[in-house]
C-alpha positions as CSV (number, residue, x, y, z in Angstrom):
1,M,-37.8,41.7,12.2
2,V,-37.6,41.2,8.5
3,R,-34.4,43.2,8.3
4,Y,-32.9,41.2,11.1
5,T,-33.9,37.9,9.5
6,S,-32.4,39.0,6.2
7,S,-29.2,40.0,7.9
8,I,-28.9,36.5,9.4
9,L,-29.6,35.0,6.0
10,L,-26.9,37.1,4.4
11,A,-24.4,36.2,7.1
12,S,-25.2,32.5,6.7
13,L,-24.7,32.8,2.9
14,A,-21.3,34.5,3.6
15,A,-20.2,31.7,5.9
16,T,-21.3,29.1,3.3
17,S,-19.2,31.0,0.7
18,V,-16.1,30.7,2.9
19,W,-16.7,27.0,3.5
20,A,-17.2,26.3,-0.2
21,A,-14.1,28.3,-1.1
22,S,-11.9,26.3,1.3
23,S,-13.4,22.9,0.5
24,P,-13.4,21.9,-3.1
25,P,-16.0,19.2,-3.7
26,S,-15.5,15.5,-4.0
27,C,-16.1,13.7,-7.3
28,S,-17.3,10.3,-8.7
29,T,-18.6,8.9,-11.9
30,S,-22.1,10.0,-10.8
31,S,-21.0,13.5,-9.5
32,Q,-18.5,15.2,-11.8
33,C,-16.3,18.1,-10.7
34,P,-17.5,21.7,-11.3
35,E,-15.7,23.9,-13.9
36,E,-13.9,25.9,-11.2
37,Y,-12.2,22.8,-9.9
38,P,-12.5,20.6,-13.1
39,C,-10.1,17.7,-12.4
40,C,-11.0,14.7,-10.3
41,S,-8.0,13.1,-8.5
42,Q,-7.1,9.5,-7.9
43,Y,-8.8,9.8,-4.4
44,G,-12.0,11.5,-5.6
45,Q,-11.2,15.2,-4.9
46,C,-11.6,18.1,-7.3
47,G,-8.9,20.7,-8.0
48,T,-6.6,22.3,-10.5
49,G,-2.9,21.9,-11.3
50,A,-1.5,18.5,-10.3
51,Y,-5.1,17.2,-10.0
52,C,-5.2,17.4,-13.8
53,L,-2.0,15.3,-14.3
54,G,-1.3,11.6,-13.5
55,G,-4.3,10.1,-11.8
56,C,-6.8,12.6,-13.1
57,D,-10.0,10.6,-13.8
58,P,-11.6,11.9,-17.0
59,I,-14.9,10.2,-16.3
60,S,-15.4,11.9,-13.0
61,S,-13.9,15.3,-14.1
62,Y,-15.9,18.2,-15.4
63,S,-15.1,17.1,-19.0
64,L,-12.9,14.5,-20.7
65,D,-10.4,17.3,-21.7
66,S,-10.1,18.7,-18.2
67,C,-7.4,16.1,-17.6
68,V,-4.0,16.7,-19.4
69,G,-2.9,14.1,-22.0
70,E,-1.2,11.0,-20.6
71,P,2.5,10.7,-21.8
72,V,2.9,7.7,-24.0
73,C,4.8,4.6,-23.0
74,Q,8.6,4.5,-22.9
75,S,10.7,1.3,-22.8
76,K,13.4,1.8,-20.3
77,T,15.4,0.3,-17.4
78,Y,15.6,2.5,-14.3
79,K,18.5,2.4,-11.9
80,W,19.0,4.4,-8.7
81,D,22.2,6.3,-9.0
82,S,20.4,9.5,-8.0
83,L,16.9,11.0,-7.7
84,D,17.6,13.7,-10.3
85,S,14.9,12.2,-12.6
86,A,12.2,12.3,-9.8
87,A,10.2,15.4,-9.1
88,L,8.3,16.2,-5.9
89,N,4.6,16.4,-6.6
90,T,4.5,20.0,-5.5
91,K,6.9,20.9,-8.3
92,Y,5.9,18.6,-11.2
93,L,3.9,20.2,-14.0
94,G,3.7,17.3,-16.4
95,N,7.1,17.4,-18.3
96,A,7.8,13.6,-18.5
97,S,10.8,14.3,-20.8
98,E,12.5,16.1,-17.9
99,Y,11.3,13.8,-15.1
100,D,10.6,10.0,-15.2
101,W,9.0,10.0,-11.8
102,V,6.8,12.0,-9.5
103,Y,6.6,11.3,-5.8
104,S,5.1,12.3,-2.5
105,G,6.5,11.2,0.9
106,Y,10.0,10.1,1.8
107,P,12.1,8.3,-0.9
108,K,15.8,7.6,-0.1
109,L,18.8,6.1,-1.9
110,D,20.7,3.3,-0.2
111,D,23.6,1.4,-1.9
112,G,22.3,1.9,-5.4
113,N,18.7,1.0,-4.4
114,L,15.5,3.0,-3.9
115,L,14.1,3.0,-0.4
116,L,10.4,3.9,0.0
117,T,10.1,4.9,3.7
118,M,7.2,5.5,6.1
119,P,8.1,7.5,9.2
120,K,5.9,7.3,12.2
121,N,2.3,8.5,11.7
122,T,2.6,9.2,8.0
123,V,1.0,7.7,4.9
124,G,4.3,6.6,3.6
125,T,5.7,7.1,0.0
126,L,4.2,7.0,-3.4
127,F,6.6,6.9,-6.4
128,A,4.8,7.0,-9.8
129,N,6.3,6.8,-13.3
130,N,5.2,9.6,-15.6
131,H,4.9,7.6,-18.8
132,Y,1.8,5.4,-19.2
133,V,1.9,1.8,-20.3
134,W,-0.8,0.7,-22.7
135,Y,-0.1,-3.0,-22.7
136,G,3.5,-4.1,-21.9
137,K,5.7,-5.8,-19.4
138,I,7.0,-4.3,-16.1
139,S,9.5,-6.1,-13.8
140,G,11.3,-5.2,-10.7
141,K,13.6,-6.5,-8.0
142,V,12.0,-5.9,-4.7
143,K,12.4,-6.5,-1.0
144,S,9.1,-5.8,0.7
145,S,8.6,-4.0,4.0
146,R,7.4,-5.9,7.1
147,G,5.0,-5.5,10.0
148,A,1.3,-5.8,10.6
149,G,-0.7,-3.1,8.7
150,V,2.3,-2.2,6.4
151,V,1.7,-2.8,2.7
152,T,4.2,-2.6,-0.2
153,A,2.9,-2.3,-3.7
154,F,4.2,-2.6,-7.3
155,I,1.3,-1.9,-9.6
156,L,-0.2,-0.6,-12.8
157,L,-3.0,1.9,-12.3
158,S,-5.0,3.7,-15.0
159,D,-6.8,7.1,-14.6
160,V,-10.1,5.3,-14.9
161,K,-9.0,2.9,-12.1
162,D,-8.1,-0.2,-14.0
163,E,-5.4,-1.8,-11.9
164,I,-3.0,-4.8,-11.9
165,D,-1.2,-5.4,-8.6
166,F,1.6,-7.1,-6.8
167,E,1.1,-6.4,-3.1
168,W,3.0,-7.5,0.0
169,I,1.3,-7.7,3.4
170,G,4.0,-7.0,6.1
171,A,2.5,-9.6,8.4
172,D,2.8,-12.4,5.8
173,L,6.4,-12.5,4.4
174,A,6.0,-15.9,2.8
175,N,3.6,-14.8,0.2
176,V,2.8,-12.1,-2.4
177,Q,-0.7,-11.1,-3.3
178,T,-1.9,-10.5,-6.9
179,N,-5.0,-8.6,-7.8
180,Y,-6.8,-6.7,-10.6
181,Y,-9.6,-4.2,-10.9
182,W,-11.7,-2.9,-13.7
183,Q,-12.6,0.7,-13.3
184,G,-12.4,0.5,-9.6
185,V,-15.1,-2.0,-9.1
186,L,-14.3,-4.1,-6.0
187,N,-14.6,-7.8,-6.6
188,Y,-13.1,-9.9,-3.8
189,N,-12.8,-12.9,-6.2
190,N,-10.2,-11.0,-8.2
191,G,-7.4,-11.4,-5.6
192,D,-5.0,-14.3,-5.2
193,K,-2.0,-15.2,-3.0
194,D,1.2,-17.1,-4.0
195,A,4.1,-18.5,-2.0
196,V,7.6,-16.9,-2.7
197,N,10.6,-19.1,-2.3
198,G,13.3,-18.2,0.2
199,S,13.4,-17.1,3.8
200,D,11.0,-14.2,3.4
201,T,10.1,-11.3,1.1
202,F,11.7,-8.7,3.4
203,D,15.2,-10.3,3.6
204,D,15.5,-11.7,0.1
205,W,15.6,-10.1,-3.3
206,H,13.0,-11.5,-5.8
207,E,12.1,-10.4,-9.3
208,Y,8.4,-9.7,-9.9
209,E,6.9,-9.3,-13.4
210,I,3.6,-8.3,-14.7
211,D,3.1,-9.1,-18.4
212,W,0.0,-7.3,-19.6
213,K,-1.4,-8.2,-23.1
214,E,-4.7,-7.5,-24.7
215,D,-5.9,-11.1,-24.2
216,A,-4.2,-12.1,-20.9
217,I,-2.2,-11.0,-17.9
218,T,0.5,-13.1,-16.2
219,W,2.1,-12.5,-12.9
220,S,5.6,-14.1,-12.4
221,V,8.1,-14.4,-9.6
222,D,11.7,-15.2,-10.3
223,G,10.7,-16.3,-13.9
224,Q,8.0,-18.6,-12.7
225,V,4.4,-17.8,-13.7
226,K,2.3,-17.7,-10.6
227,R,-1.0,-16.6,-12.1
228,T,-2.7,-16.0,-15.5
229,L,-5.9,-14.1,-16.1
230,T,-7.5,-14.3,-19.6
231,K,-9.6,-11.4,-20.9
232,E,-12.2,-14.0,-21.9
233,S,-12.7,-15.0,-18.3
234,T,-13.8,-11.4,-17.3
235,W,-16.8,-11.3,-19.6
236,N,-19.8,-9.8,-17.8
237,E,-22.9,-11.2,-19.4
238,T,-25.3,-8.7,-17.8
239,A,-23.3,-5.6,-18.8
240,K,-22.2,-7.2,-22.1
241,R,-18.5,-6.2,-21.7
242,Y,-15.1,-7.5,-20.6
243,Q,-14.3,-6.2,-17.2
244,Y,-10.6,-6.5,-17.9
245,P,-7.9,-3.8,-17.4
246,Q,-7.6,-2.2,-20.8
247,S,-6.7,1.5,-20.4
248,P,-3.3,3.2,-20.3
249,S,-1.8,2.9,-16.8
250,R,1.0,4.3,-14.7
251,M,3.5,2.1,-12.9
252,Q,3.5,2.9,-9.2
253,L,5.7,1.9,-6.3
254,S,4.3,2.6,-2.9
255,L,4.6,1.9,0.8
256,W,1.5,2.8,2.9
257,P,-0.2,2.1,6.3
258,A,-3.3,0.1,5.4
259,G,-3.5,-0.9,9.0
260,Q,-3.8,2.7,10.4
261,A,-6.6,2.9,12.9
262,S,-8.7,5.4,10.8
263,N,-9.0,2.9,7.9
264,A,-12.1,0.6,7.4
265,P,-12.1,-2.5,9.6
266,G,-12.0,-4.7,6.5
267,T,-8.9,-2.9,5.2
268,I,-7.2,-3.3,8.5
269,E,-8.0,-7.0,8.7
270,W,-6.7,-7.5,5.1
271,A,-3.5,-5.7,6.1
272,G,-2.8,-8.1,9.0
273,G,-4.0,-5.8,11.8
274,E,-3.3,-2.4,13.1
275,I,0.1,-0.9,12.4
276,D,2.6,-0.6,15.3
277,W,4.1,2.9,15.2
278,D,6.6,1.8,17.9
279,S,8.0,-1.3,16.1
280,Q,11.6,-2.3,15.9
281,D,12.1,-0.7,12.5
282,I,10.6,2.6,13.7
283,K,13.0,2.5,16.7
284,D,16.1,1.4,14.8
285,K,15.6,3.3,11.5
286,G,13.0,5.9,12.3
287,Y,10.7,4.4,9.5
288,Y,9.3,1.3,7.9
289,Y,10.9,0.7,4.5
290,A,10.7,-1.3,1.2
291,T,13.6,-1.6,-1.2
292,F,13.5,-1.5,-5.0
293,S,16.4,-2.3,-7.3
294,D,16.3,-2.2,-11.1
295,I,12.9,-1.5,-12.6
296,T,12.3,-2.3,-16.3
297,V,9.4,-1.3,-18.6
298,E,8.8,-2.9,-22.0
299,C,6.1,-1.2,-24.2
300,Y,3.9,-3.2,-26.5
301,D,2.2,-1.9,-29.7
302,A,-1.1,-0.1,-29.3
303,P,-4.2,-2.2,-30.0
304,N,-5.2,-2.8,-33.6
305,G,-7.6,-0.1,-34.8
306,T,-6.4,2.5,-32.4
307,V,-6.9,6.0,-33.8
308,S,-3.5,7.7,-33.9
309,N,-3.1,11.4,-34.7
310,G,0.4,11.8,-33.1
311,N,2.9,10.2,-30.7
312,K,2.9,12.3,-27.6
313,S,-0.1,11.4,-25.4
314,Y,-3.1,9.2,-24.8
315,M,-6.5,10.9,-24.5
316,F,-10.0,9.5,-23.8
317,T,-12.7,10.4,-26.2
318,N,-15.6,8.6,-24.5
319,K,-16.8,8.4,-20.9
320,D,-17.1,4.6,-21.1
321,G,-13.3,4.5,-20.3
322,L,-12.8,1.5,-22.5
323,Q,-9.9,0.6,-24.8
324,Q,-11.7,1.8,-28.0
325,S,-12.2,5.3,-26.5
326,V,-8.4,5.9,-26.2
327,Q,-6.6,7.8,-29.0
328,I,-2.9,8.6,-29.4
329,T,-2.5,12.3,-30.0
330,N,0.0,15.2,-30.1
331,N,-1.7,16.9,-27.2
332,D,0.7,18.6,-24.9
333,T,1.2,17.1,-21.4
334,V,2.7,20.2,-19.6
335,L,0.8,22.8,-17.5
336,A,2.0,26.4,-17.3
337,S,1.3,26.6,-13.6
338,F,-0.5,24.9,-10.7
339,G,-3.6,27.1,-11.5
340,A,-3.8,25.7,-15.0
341,T,-6.0,22.7,-16.2
342,G,-6.5,20.8,-19.4
343,L,-9.2,23.4,-20.2
344,D,-6.6,26.2,-20.1
345,M,-3.1,24.8,-20.0
346,D,-1.4,28.2,-20.3
347,L,-3.1,29.8,-17.3
348,G,-0.5,31.4,-15.0
349,A,2.3,31.0,-17.6
350,S,4.0,34.2,-16.2
351,D,5.1,32.4,-13.1
352,S,5.6,28.7,-13.7
353,S,8.2,28.3,-11.0
354,S,5.6,28.2,-8.2
355,S,5.0,25.3,-5.9
356,G,1.6,23.6,-5.6
357,T,-0.6,23.9,-2.6
358,N,-3.3,21.7,-1.1
359,G,-5.8,23.1,-3.6
360,T,-3.6,22.2,-6.6
361,V,-1.8,19.0,-5.5
362,P,-3.9,16.0,-4.5
363,E,-3.3,14.7,-0.9
364,N,-1.7,11.2,-0.9
365,Q,-4.2,9.1,1.2
366,G,-2.2,5.9,0.9
367,G,-2.8,3.1,-1.5
368,S,-4.3,3.4,-5.0
369,G,-7.8,4.3,-4.1
370,N,-8.9,0.7,-4.9
371,V,-8.5,-0.8,-1.5
372,P,-9.6,-4.3,-0.3
373,G,-11.9,-4.1,2.7
374,S,-12.9,-0.5,2.1
375,S,-16.5,0.5,2.0
376,S,-16.4,2.7,-1.1
377,S,-14.8,2.7,-4.5
378,S,-15.4,4.0,-8.0
379,S,-18.5,2.6,-9.5
380,S,-17.0,2.8,-13.0
381,T,-13.8,3.4,-11.5
382,T,20.8,11.5,-2.0
383,S,17.4,11.3,-0.1
384,G,14.4,13.1,-1.5
385,S,12.7,15.9,0.3
386,S,9.2,15.4,1.6
387,S,6.1,17.1,0.5
388,T,4.7,17.2,4.0
389,S,5.8,17.2,7.6
390,S,3.4,14.5,8.6
391,G,2.5,12.6,5.4
392,F,-1.2,13.4,5.9
393,S,-1.2,16.5,3.7
394,Q,0.6,17.7,0.6
395,G,2.0,21.0,-0.6
396,S,3.4,24.2,0.7
397,S,1.6,27.1,2.2
398,T,2.1,29.5,-0.7
399,D,1.2,29.6,-4.4
400,T,2.4,32.3,-6.8
401,S,1.2,30.7,-10.0
402,G,-0.7,33.7,-11.3
403,A,-4.0,31.9,-11.0
404,P,-6.0,32.0,-7.7
405,S,-4.6,29.4,-5.3
406,Q,-6.7,27.6,-2.8
407,N,-5.6,30.1,-0.1
408,E,-6.5,33.0,-2.3
409,R,-9.9,31.5,-2.9
410,V,-10.4,31.2,0.9
411,M,-9.3,34.8,1.4
412,R,-11.7,36.0,-1.3
413,G,-14.5,34.1,0.4
414,S,-13.5,35.7,3.7
415,F,-13.4,39.1,2.1
416,F,-16.9,38.5,0.8
417,A,-18.0,37.5,4.3
418,A,-16.5,40.6,5.8
419,L,-18.2,42.8,3.2
420,V,-21.6,41.1,3.9
421,A,-21.0,41.6,7.6
422,V,-20.6,45.4,7.0
423,V,-23.8,45.3,5.0
424,V,-25.5,43.5,7.8
425,L,-24.4,46.1,10.4
426,V,-25.6,48.9,8.1
427,A,-28.9,47.2,7.7
428,L,-29.3,46.9,11.4
């Protein structure tokens, strides 16, 4: 009986090993990633490779240096003659000098403009700039998407989840929403809504601008200031700190289904209702879409007192995630493979041509991770090819990086299970 019970226990341990190998843990500011999967993604999942690039949260990762350095700001105007400067997220390893953008989903070009598309039953398209802005001005000419549950976004998002937003709700084409977050803390008093002149935000071009300074943020439409937020107004007396966006942030353009049925009821309500996957745009085009023309970034100087030991990347030196914990360094920003991390950036260097898999490329879940109406958030916190057939998962099915891929880890766990099973049979 003892031998039988021990056999059952061994088999259970083997099954647990397989499950753990195939399911990297989630992460948060109170539950950091393990060393095996040291990097915490924008959506709170641990992994290697692309998990350690843009969106890697250093506070929720195994250590601050698990995440790769953030490429410094670059003043530039982006036009859409081609997508040569955009890399699919299953190919991008952090070389911001080669690629200005990284994307997941379904971007297209149309008459010199960028179209972010969202085919039926997908999570749409996320198009992120690879250079971080640490105070500066971003502006873009935009035509939003339309339809209940469809959200277009033009935002700045930091790796510790500071965020400054323009968002368009497809069911309300007369207005644009503005919002901000400090380290992912949801505060429903932070949002605002402003009317946009013209017929609607889908048919008409408008220029939207976020001017982010150390002491204030202004949101403007067609040159007219719609909203101003001062740093002084964000003082939290209890915590004795300014809860004001203050950490280096990536510019992101996105189109996503906030109204998909699986989302939280509050998110669906905010998005204007459930999305209609048989709408006229889906029937006529095969997708929902938002259109972006020229996008301009103007970088401002780093804050006074910033420690600067280089000019290549921003790095966090303290888990408080505040402005004073950021330094400018010469730390590299490029991984050798999708098995590499900030802890060992040269891992798998013998085969850097590989593609990322689900274990090394975060899944795009739609939105920024800071979503109105959701029940959880951080407590500190030519046409392009698609990275997925459905939009609900990212990555290819193979990984030859030289480091163990997610599939290899599963196979190793399965091998262990088989080995234990043999031991069980012998024991019986």
